[in-house]
C-alpha positions as CSV (number, residue, x, y, z in Angstrom):
1,M,4.0,12.7,-12.5
2,T,2.9,16.0,-13.9
3,S,6.5,17.2,-14.0
4,E,7.2,14.3,-16.2
5,G,4.3,15.2,-18.5
6,L,2.1,12.5,-17.2
7,S,-1.3,12.7,-15.6
8,Y,-2.8,10.0,-13.3
9,A,-5.7,10.6,-11.0
10,T,-4.3,8.7,-8.0
11,P,-1.0,7.3,-6.8
12,I,-2.0,3.8,-7.9
13,S,-3.4,4.8,-11.3
14,A,-0.2,4.4,-13.3
15,V,0.5,0.9,-12.1
16,S,-3.1,-0.2,-12.6
17,D,-3.4,1.4,-16.1
18,L,-4.9,-1.3,-18.4
19,K,-2.6,-0.1,-21.1
20,W,0.2,-2.0,-19.3
21,R,-1.7,-5.3,-19.1
22,S,-0.6,-6.8,-22.4
23,G,1.5,-9.5,-20.8
24,T,4.3,-8.7,-23.3
25,V,7.8,-7.3,-22.8
26,P,7.4,-3.7,-21.4
27,S,7.6,-1.0,-24.0
28,K,9.9,2.0,-23.7
29,E,6.8,4.1,-22.8
30,E,5.8,1.7,-20.0
31,I,9.4,1.7,-18.6
32,A,9.4,5.5,-18.7
33,V,6.1,5.7,-16.9
34,A,7.2,3.2,-14.3
35,A,10.4,5.2,-13.7
36,A,8.5,8.5,-13.4
37,D,6.0,6.8,-11.0
38,K,8.8,5.5,-8.8
39,K,10.5,9.0,-8.8
40,C,7.3,10.7,-7.9
41,K,6.4,8.3,-5.1
42,S,9.9,8.6,-3.7
43,N,9.8,12.4,-3.9
44,V,6.6,12.6,-1.9
45,N,7.5,9.7,0.4
46,L,4.3,8.0,-0.5
47,V,5.1,4.6,1.1
48,G,6.3,6.3,4.4
49,S,3.2,8.4,4.6
50,A,0.9,5.5,3.8
51,L,2.5,3.4,6.5
52,A,2.3,6.2,9.0
53,V,-1.4,6.7,8.3
54,Q,-2.1,2.9,8.5
55,A,-0.2,2.7,11.8
56,A,-2.3,5.5,13.2
57,Y,-5.5,3.7,12.2
58,D,-4.2,0.4,13.6
59,K,-3.3,2.0,16.9
60,A,-6.7,3.7,17.2
61,Y,-8.4,0.3,16.3
62,I,-6.4,-1.5,18.9
63,A,-7.1,1.1,21.6
64,Q,-10.9,1.0,20.8
65,Y,-11.1,-2.8,20.8
66,K,-8.4,-3.7,23.3
67,A,-10.7,-5.8,25.6
68,Q,-12.0,-7.9,22.7
69,L,-8.5,-8.3,21.2
70,D,-7.1,-9.4,24.6
71,G,-10.0,-12.0,24.9
72,F,-9.2,-13.3,21.4
73,K,-5.5,-13.5,22.2
74,T,-6.4,-15.6,25.3
75,Q,-8.6,-17.9,23.3
76,L,-5.9,-18.5,20.8
77,A,-3.3,-19.2,23.5
78,N,-5.7,-21.7,25.1
79,L,-6.3,-23.4,21.8
80,V,-2.5,-23.7,21.3
81,K,-2.1,-25.2,24.7
82,A,-4.9,-27.7,24.1
83,S,-3.4,-29.0,20.9
């Protein structure tokens, strides 16, 4: 965003900027900021990186709680059979 002359503290700051919450037709400025935000996120592969990090956390969680998750899965299967 800096290369576009914009400064936001976090990757979600631009989209959550209260300035854009007017509910009216987007201004030229808002459209320009949105385009710069999309370009920046694409350039750094923000979505891909975020998904990779989330997947790593999910795998670690599943490994740590495998027994409990397997038990829950069995309980759900039994409930489906009983209904």
